C-alpha positions, 0 to 999 in steps of 0.5 A: 500500500502507498499512502500519499499526503494530500500536499504531495499528491497535489504537487504531482497533479499540479506539476503534471498539468504544468508539464502540458504534453510532456511527462514530468517526473521526480522522487517520492520521499517519506517512510519506506516499508516493504508492505506499506510506504508513506509519501510526505514529500516529492522531489521534482526532477527535470525530464531529460528523455529524448522524447519527453512526450512518451517517456521520462528519464532523470539525469543521474547526477540530479537523481543523486543530488535528490537522493542526498537531499532526501537522506539529509532530511532524514527521509527514505526514498519511497519510489518515483513518480511520473505522469502520462499526459495522454497515455494509460494510467498504468506502466508502459513497456518502456516503464518496465524496461527501465525499472530498476529499484526492486520493491519500490513504488512507481507512481503514475499520474494520468490525465484523462478528464481528471487526474488518476494516480496509481502505483505499482511496485517493481519485483525485478520482472514486472510491476504489481499494482498496489493500493493508493490512499490520499491522506490529509496528515 
């Protein structure tokens, strides 16, 4: 299960709308658990993919800086997020090819009339959908 605080959820949605037809991405931070995690903060990253309308990629140096910032605040990496501005609200084949953090959450916010945020945990071979809850505190 993935619980996301309302402010973190709102930031993902607002960044997604601001990104227009390009995917936006970042790191989820908070309290990591093998069965259940809680996201209290999101750390946006620049999407440096060659085709940002259909995929996302984080610059490795920026990702390292974000991971250091998360650790320095005493938080855990919970996973990653990105948007699918026009795509389905589930991981794509490209998402599966590029997933590397086993046991971590990969949240996807899709926009088809209204935002939908789903999350999947990577298990080395495939994604397993997890329940998402939005919490006020």
